[in-house]
N, C-alpha and C positions, 0 to 999 in steps of 0.2 A: 521810569519803567525798568531800566536796566542798571539801576544803582545797586551795586553789590551790598554796600553797607545797609541800605534800606531793607533788602530781602533778608540779610542776616538778623536784623532787628526783628523783623516779622517772625522769622523762624524761632528765635529765642523766646518771643512772646508765646508762641504756640507750645513749645516744649517746657515752658515754665511749669505748667500743670500737665504732666504726661498722661496721667490716668484719665483726666477729663477729656483731653484732646484725643486720646486713643478711642475711648468709648464713643465720642462724638463722630470721629471719622469712620468708625466701624459701621455705623448705619449707612453711610454713603458707599463704603466698600461692599457691604452685603447687597445693597440695591443694584449696583452695577454688576456684581458677580452673578446674582440670580438672573438679571436681564440677559447677560451673555449666555448663561447655561440654557435658559428657556428658548432664546433665539436659535442657539445651536441645535437643541432638541427638535424644534419646529422644522428647521432646515433639514435635519436628518430624516424626519418623518416624511417630509415632502419629497426629498431625494429618493427615499426607498420606494415610495409609491410610484413616482415617475420612472424610476429605473425598471420597475416591473412591467410598466405599460409601454416602455420605449420600444419603438419599432412597429407599433400598431397604428394604422391610420386613424387619427383622432376624429376625422370627419366622415366616418363610416356609419352605415345603417344596415340592418339585417331584417329580412322579411320572411314570414312563414304563414302557412295556411291555418285557418281556424274555421269552425262551423259558422255558417251564415246566421245572422240574427233577424233577417227580414225576408219575406217572400219576394220573388222577382221573376218576371217573364215566365210564369208558370211553375217555377221551382218553389218548393216548400221551404219554410224557415227551418234552419238547423241542418241543412245538407252539407256534406263534405265536398271539397273541391280541390283541384290540383293546379299548379302552375304548369305551363307548357313551354317547350323550346321556342315556339313562335313568339312568345312574350318577350324574349330577349331582344330580338331585332326591333320590335315596336318600341321598347324602352330606350334602346340606343338611339333610335331615330327621333324620339319625341321628348327626351329629357335633356334640356340644354346644359345643365350643370353637372352632368354625369361624367366621371373620369374613369372609374374601373367598375366592371360588372362581372360577377361570377355566380352561377348557380352552384349548389353543393348537394351531392348525394352521399348518404352515409350507409354503410353496410354493418348490420349488427353481427359482430363476430362472436363465435363461441369459444370454448376452451381450446387454446393452441390453434387459433384459426390461421395463423401465418407460420409457415414452416419452410425449412431448407434442409433436405437430408434428414438427419436425426435430431436436428435442432428446431425448436418451435417456441412460440409465444403467443399470448393473447394481445392483439393490438387493434387500434381504431383503423378503419378503412374509409377513406374519403375520396370522392370523385370531384375534381375541381377544374376550373378553367385557368389558363395562365395568369389572368388578372388577379386571381386570388393571392398570389405571392407578392402582389403590390399592396394588398390590404393587410395581410399578416406576413410581414417581411421575415425572410429566413437567410441564414448564412449557408451558402453552398460549399460544403466540405469537399465533395467529389462529384464529378459528372455535371449534369445540367438539370433544369427544371422541365416541367411539362410545357410543350409549345403548341402552337395552332395546328401544326401538321398532325401531331398526336391526337388532337381533338377531332380533326376532320377525318382522319383515317381510322379512328377508333383503335389505336394501337394498344396492345396489351403490354404496356410499360408502366413503371411505377417509380416514385421517389420515396425513399424511406428515411425515417428519422434516425438520428445518430445512435439512440439507444437500441433501436431495432437492428442496426448494423452490428453493434457490439454483441448482441445475443446470437444472431444468425451466422455471423462470419468471424473467423479468426483474425487476429490483428495483422497477420501477414497476407491475408486474402485481399484481393481487389474485387469489391462487390459490383463494379460497373460491368454490365454485360452478363452478369450471372442471373439465374432464374430463381424465383421464390414462389411458393404455392400459397395463394390467398383463397381460403374457403374452397379449395379444390381446383382453382384456376391458376395456371402458371403465368407469371408476369416477369418481364425482364427489367432488372434494376438499371435505371438511367442516371440516378443521382442520390446523393446522401446530403441531408440538410440538418442544420441546427437552428432552433428558433432564436430570434433576437428579442423576443418579448415573452412575458409570462402569460399574456392573454392568448387564448386559443379558442377556436370554435370547432366543436365536434371532437374534443379530446386533445391531449397534449401532443404537440407536433413532434417532439422527440420520440414519442411512442406511437407514431402513426405511419400508415402506408397511404400515399396519395397517388391516385391514378387519374388519367384523363376522364373528365366528367362523362363524356359520351360512351366511353368503354364500360365504366361501372354501370351506367344506366342500362346499357344493353345486357350486361351480365346478369343484372337483377330482373330483367324482363319487364321494365316499367314503361316501355314505349318512349313517348316524349314527355313523360310527366316527372315532376319533381316538387318538393315541398319547402325548399329553403333557398333563399337568394341573398347574396351579399353585394353591396354597392358602396362606392366612395364618391363624394362630391369633389369638384375641382376646388383648388385653393381660392379662398375668397367667396365661394358660393355657399349659400345657406344649406346645410345638410337637412334641416327641417323642411325646407321648400322642396329639395330633391326627393325626400321621402314621400311627401304628399303627392308629388307628380307620379312617382312610381306606383303608389297605392291606387291612384285614379286609373292608371292604365291597366293594372291588374284587375280591378273591378270591371272595367269596360270589356276587357278581353275575355273574361270568364263569367260573364252574365251575372254579375253581383250588383245589387242595388247601390247607386252612388251614395246613398245615405247610410249604408251599412258600415259602421265604424269598427265592427268586431271581426269581420270575415278575414281581413288582412292584418295579421299580427306583425308588430315591428319592434325593434330594439335599436335605439339611437345612441351610438357610442359618444357622439358629440355632446349630448346632454349629460352623459356621465362625466365627461371631462369638465364641463361647466360646473357640475356639482363639486368635483374635486377642487376647481379653482375657488369656488365660494368657501369650501371647507378650509383650504389653506389660508385664504384671506381672513376668515374668522379666527383661526388659530393664531395667526400673526398679530391680529388686532388684540386678541386676549393676552398674548405674551407681552406686547408693549404696554397694555393697560396695567397688568400685574407688576411688570418690571418698573414702570414709571411710578406706580403707586408706592412701591417699596423705596425707590430712590427719593421720591418726594418726602417720605417719612424721615429719611436720613437728612435731607436738606433742611427740613423744618427743625430737626435737632441741632444742626449746625447754626441755624439762625438764632435759635433760643440761647445756645451757648455764647454766641457772639453778643447777644443782648446782655448776658451776665458779665461778659468780659468788659463791655462798654461801661457797665455800672461799676465794676471794680476799678476801672481806670479813669473815673470821672475827674479826679484830681489831676492826673497826668494830662488829660485832654484840656482842662482849664489852663494849665501852665503853658501848653503848646499854643493855645489860642492867644494867651496874654503876651507871649513872645513873638507874635506876628504870624503864626501859622495860618495859611489860607484855608477856607472851607474845603477846597479840592484836596489839600494835603490830608486833612482829617478823614474825609470820605474815602480817598484812595487807600489810606492806611488800613481802615477797617475792612474794606472790600477786598484788599489784597490778602489780608490774613484769612478771610473766608475762602477766597479763591484757592489759596495755597493748600489749606487744610482739605478742602473738597477735592482738589485735583490729585493730591498725593494718595488719598484714600481711594478715590474712584479709579485712578489709573492702576493702582495695585489690584483692585477687584477685576478690572478689565484684563490685565495681564494674566492673573491667576485663572480666570474663566477660560481664556483662549488656550492657555497651557493645558488645563484639564480636558478641554475638548480635543486637543491634539493627542493627548494620552489615550483617551477613549477611542479616537479614530484609529490610532496605531494598534490598539488592542483588538479592535474589530477586524482590521486587516490581517493581523497575525492569526486570528481565529477562523479566518476564511468566510466571514459573514458578508463580505462585499460582493459575493458572487450572485447576488439577487435572490438568495434563499429566504430573506426576511423582508419585512415591510419597513425596515429602518436602515438608512444608509449612514455614512460617516457624518457625525454631527460637526458642523462648522458654521462660522459666520463670515460673510464676504467683507472686503475692505470697505465697501460703501457703508455697511451697517456699523462697522467699527468707527468710521469717521463720524457718523450720525450720533452714535453713543458718546463719543468724546466731545462733540459739540454740545450735546445736551448736558453733559457733565460740567463743562466750563460755564455754560449759561446758568446752570443751577448754582454753581459756586458764586457767581456774581450776584444772582438774585438773593441768595441766602445772606449776603452781607449788606444788601441794600437797606433793609429796615433798620438794622443796628447802626449803620452809617448815618441814616437820617435822624435816628434817636440821638446820636452823638452830636449832631449839628444843632439840636435843640437846647443843648446845655450852654448856658451863658458862662462866659469866662470867669466872672467874679463869683458866681454860685459854685462853679466847679472847683475853684481854688479853696473855697471855704468848706467843701465837702470833706467829711471825715470818713 
């Protein structure tokens, strides 16, 4: 295996016909090269998608009111209904897998609905519970978030997004403790936040003003009614089961038929992430299928050329066998030539593919596309994938020489010596 003279002989045999060896190896080179590029592109797509949803609870569900589809307890079909504050306590007490729960109220803002002095802008206004910031996580740049005391006392305070701060305040200003006017009502700023995720409910968080839910509910004069609810399941608990439990409670609490599947609308984020997982699995499987198919074509080419080589060296093989060469020596000679040709070409493709992915990644970083503005992240392959690709390459090299080696062993020494 480590006989230097033997490997020199093998190398000389390969380069004896440079053009044929190059064209044969190019098929393997191209197969590995395309496999690496496709795997890198798939990883970049997955990384870009996951980067945009990073920071959002993947086991969350959202509920909203729809018209009823069945008559019940004297109510007609098609009636409108609302959730109530009392529903929250019943849900907390009766849904075992519940982790976070927050109703949400939204105020439709007009032109320049948020202002401070002579500066103004049009922004989303949301009323939330403290738990909401565990569902859509944010980075607190200054101050604090809404807390339970704010909810209980209906304080006129607010948390603003970083883009709202940039418009309403000068860079040298400290926004904490300052007042802004939201649809004619003054709120004290208690915090400035920046979203950690690109997913948002009710508008982009960086362009939003978030107040205590009870405060906005009171300002809008809606009593104890609301139409949107956010919930997150505990780790390891089925989000689907939690959703069904919450729907059952909402139907019971608001006199809706238990068989009415339309009245309580819902959106399950966990299902979306399952869809993402299936999509990524399908892309990865397709990439490996295409890459392995291309590699297989190259390996078949190597095997065919080795068959031609065996045919050309029939006389040499006969002489070797007549001089006492063992079958293992003949087989190992042929398979080693195949392995070396495949390995050199394949590793060259692997190295070039990784180098090209690195160049593309650095170009993306220098262009600033790594900030989450796109759905494509830095393309790369991990070390595990590279090891698998190398293992497949070496196995392919051995297999491509197996049939030619077997063909060489079928040649009888006396017939081989006579071969012209």
